[in-house]
N, C-alpha and C positions, 0 to 999 in steps of 0.2 A: 504493499499499499504507500502511496506517496504521503510524505509528511504534511504537505500544505493542503491537499485534498482532504485528509484525515482531520487535521485540526479545524478546517473549515466545516466539515461535517458534524463535528462535536459541538462547535459553536451553534450551528443550527439547532442541534438537539437540546441545547442549553437555554433556548430562548426563554425570557422571563415569563411569558403567558403560555408556555408548554404546560398542557396537563396531560401529556401521554405517560407520565411516570405515575399517574394516580393508581389507588389500590383498586384492583379489578379481580374478577374470579374467572373461572374457566367458562367459555362460551361454546355453542355450537353454530358454525356458520356455513350456510349453503354456498357451494362452490361451482355449482353447475351439475346438471344431469342427476346422476346418482351418488355424487360424490359431497361429502360434507367435511368442513375441517373442525376438529376439536382443538380450539385454542386453549392454551395454558399460560397463565402470565408467568414470567421468569425474570431472572436478574438482568436480562437485555443482552443483545448480540454485542461482541466486543470487536467486531469488524466495522467498516466506515464506508460503506457503498453509498454512492452519490445519490441513488434514486430511493434508498429505503429509509423507513422510520422505525425499524425494529430494535434501535439501540437503547430504548428507554427501559429502565430498571423499574421493575414493578415489585412490591413485597409480595414474597412467596409464603403464602399461608397455608403449610401443608395440610393440615386437618379441615380447612375450608375448601381447599382446591378437590382434595380427595371425596369429601362430601358431596361436592357439586357435580364432579366426574360421574359419581354414582348415580346421581339423579339423571343426568343427561343420558347415559347408557341404559337407564331404565326405561326411556321413552324416545327412543332413536325414531326418526320417520321410516316408514314401512318400506319406502323405496329405496333405503339406503344399500349400495353395495360396498362402498369404499369409504373409510373414516381415516382422516389425515391427522395424525398427531402433529401439532404445531405449537412451537413457543415464540417468545419475541426474539427470534433467531434460529437457534439450532436446538432441536428437542433433545438430543443426546449429548448436548455440551454439558459437562458436570459443573462448570462455573455458571450456568444459568439455572439449571436445575439439578438438585442434588441425585445423583444415581440412583438411591434408593426409591425416590419419588418417581423418577422414569419408570422404574419397573413395577411401582405399585399402580401406577395409571395404566401399565400395560395390562397388568394383571385383572384390573376391572374390564377393561375392553376386551380381554381374552373370553370373558363370560358371556359375551354378546354373539349375536348370530351374524355379525358383519362378516362378509365374504373376505374382503382385503383390509389389511391394516397398514397404512402408508405413512411413514415417517419422514418429516421435513427436517434436514438437518445438513450442515457443511460437511463435505466429504471427509474432512480431517478429523471429525468426531468419531468415524467408523473404525473399530478396532475389532480383531479376530474375537476378542473375549466378550465385548458388548454384542456382537453377531451371535456368538453361541448362546448366550444368555437369553437373547430376544427370541431366537427360535424356539428356545425351550418353553418360555412364557406362551408365545403365541402359536404354540403347536396346534395344527388344525384350521389355521387361518393362513390365507396367502399373505406374504410379508413383502413390502416393497419399500425401498428409499427413494426420496425425492431432494434432488441435488440443484442447486442454483447454478448453473454453468454461464447463463446470460449470452456469452459470445466464445468463440474459439479462436479469435482473433487477438494477438497479444496487445496491439495498440488500444483496442476497443475495451479490453478488460482495464488497460491502463486508465481510461477515461472513466470507467465506472468504480475505479479504485478496488477493485476484486483481487482478493488474495487467493489466487487460484493458479496451480500448474495443470494445464489441461491433460498433458500425457498422464500424469499421476492420478487425476480424476478419472480419464478413461479406464485406467488399469483397476481402479476401485470398482467401477462399474462392471468389467469382466470378472473380477473375483467374486462380486455379488451373485453374478449369473451362474458361476460355478456352484455356488452354494444354494441355489434355488430361490435366490432373492430377487424380485423384480426391481427395476431402477426406472425412474423418470428424470430427464434433465430439462430444466427451465431455460428457456431461450428467450431474450427480450428484443423487441421491436421498437426501435426510436432512440438509439444512443445519442446523447449530446454531443455538440461539435461536428457532428457528421451531416452532409447534405442528406436529403430524401434517398436519393439514388444510392449514396453510401451505406445508408441504413439498411436498405433492402439487400444490397449486395452481401453485407455483414452477415445478416441472418442467413441468407443462402448458402454463404461459405460454411458457417456453422452447422447447419443442417446437414449439408454433404460430409463434413468431417464426422458428424456422429454416425451416419449411415456408413462411412467407411471404416470407423475404428471401433464402434460399439456393437454389441450384440443385436439380433433382429428384434429380439424382446423388449429392449430399451424405447421407452416411450419418449417422444418429443413434445414438450409443452410450450406452445407459443403464448406470451405475454405482450400486449401492447403496453408501452410504458405508461403508467398513472401517475400523475403528479400530485404528491402527497405532501401534506403540511410537514415542516420542520424537518426537510431534506434539502440537500444542495441543489437539486433539480429544481425545486421550487423557488429558491433563491435565484437561480440563473433566469428562471421564467419570469420572475418579478424586474429582473433586470433587463428584461427583452433580449435575453441571449439563448433562449430555448422557447420553441414553439410546440403546442400541444398537435400531437401526430394526428392525421387523418385517418378514419376508419378505412379508407380505401388504400392506404400504404397497408395495413393488415391485409386486407383482402389482395393485394398485389402479390404478398409473400405467400399466400395460399394457392394463388393461382401458379405461381412459378415452383412449387416445391414439385418435384418429379411425382407424376400422378400416382405411380404403384408404390410411393411410400406415405400415401395420405392416411392408410390404416395405422400408422405409427404415431400421426400428428394429433394432438389434442389442443385445445385453446382453454383460455382461462382469463377471468378479469378484462373483457371486453368493454365493460360498462356496467357491470352488475356487482362492482364491489361497493361496499359502504363500510366507512372506517367505523370500528365499533365503539370506540371512545369519543371521537369528536364529530360524529354525524355525516350527513350526505355530503355536506359541502366542503369537506376536508379533502376531498379527492377530486383532480379534474381527470375526466375521462377522454378517451379520444373524440375527436370531433366529426360531425357531419351536418346535414341540414333536416329540416322538419320533413322535407320531401321524402327522404330515404331511410330516416333515422328507424322507423318501424320495420322496414324491410330487412335492414342489417341485424336489428335485434332477433328478428325471426330466424334469419340464416344463422346466428351464431347459436342460437337455442336448437336448432335442428341438427346442427353439425356436432355440438356436443353430445346429442342423444343418438347420433347416427350409430348403428350396430354392423356396418359392413363398409368395405373398402368401395363398393360399388356406390352405395348411397353417399359417401363422402364426396367422391368423383362428381356425381350428379349435382350435388348441392353446389359444389364450386363452380361448375359449368353454368349453372342457373344465375349464380350471383356475378359472374362475369359478364353476363349479357345487359345487366341492368345499367342504365344511364340515368346520369343526375347532374345537375349544375355543379354541385360540390366535388363531383368527381372530375369534371372538367376542370374545376379550379385546382385540384390537387394536381393533375396532370401538368398544368401549366406552371405551378410553383416547381414542381420536380425538374422540368425542363429548363427553367429559367435559374435554377441555383447554379452558380460557378464559384469553385474554390481555387484559388491561386496559390494557397499555403499548404504546406505538407501538414498531415494530421499532428506530428510531433510540435510543430511551429503553433499550431492552434491550441494545443494542450499547454504549452509553455505560456502563451499570452493570458489562457483562462487562470492558470494559477497566479501570474503576476496581479491579475485583477482582483483575485481572491484575497490575495496577501494585503492589498490595500483595504479592501472592502472589510475584511474581518481584523484588520490591524495585527496581522500575524508577524 
């Protein structure tokens, strides 16, 4: 992680009016289709990604959390197939959640009839000892790990301020596959400091890398970048240095992914995410216009619920034929953007601006 970006991120997280560190309890959050997140408050993520607000420390009240998790698991939605264990960063990070609490929560979940238990965590928190314990506790359930990759391009990871060795992460994915654990890799659409065309190319490069180096069972989860309060991206947006991405950019990515790989592609947080602590207005979703918004939302819902490669292919073909003035505006914006500076120079200039703005 870069020192200037990291310090800037933590200054954003320490904003005086920030309420993200308030006392909260476990919550069940719909994430689309038959998947739900079981969020557990934790000591906060120690990383400093520019787009993320997971770094806030919440009081970890063990008995209250376990009581709430018990209640949630007794009244899970009837359609649930996948329960995602999530904290304010990495569920398996012992600095965030004590290992004993991690295993106690899994023990409660193990008594449910959920088919798949998916654990969102940084790949560096996955050890053989933890995997052995998890498989023992969750015996009878499909087990999956969700890792935040965002990009396989080193320069883009530098922009995101991500602490990732891509080759090392892919090896962890392969190791999990050999142990019978499913994996999914999150890929972000909309990196700051890149043109729209560069953003699209970055995602496609990342998808191709996953297809090349990871097992066929590895799921690819595409996220459009949501602008959240108390993040560096929100600061850049307020300063006029980052623009809300268009829904049509997200659609273009889906159009250009190899058609025979769409069965490995899933989508999330396309505009259905609500901040549990700050309310609806705390997140800025991708943009469209009133004429196409409902049609796009319908497409996303149908895509996330599609149960076959052919259905996903058909849905992408259908949305590709939709025309709208805001789609024309997106194409014009993409074609008009010109960058005469290398990405390293753009990043260096951004750091210098942040040094002044945050008095670093």
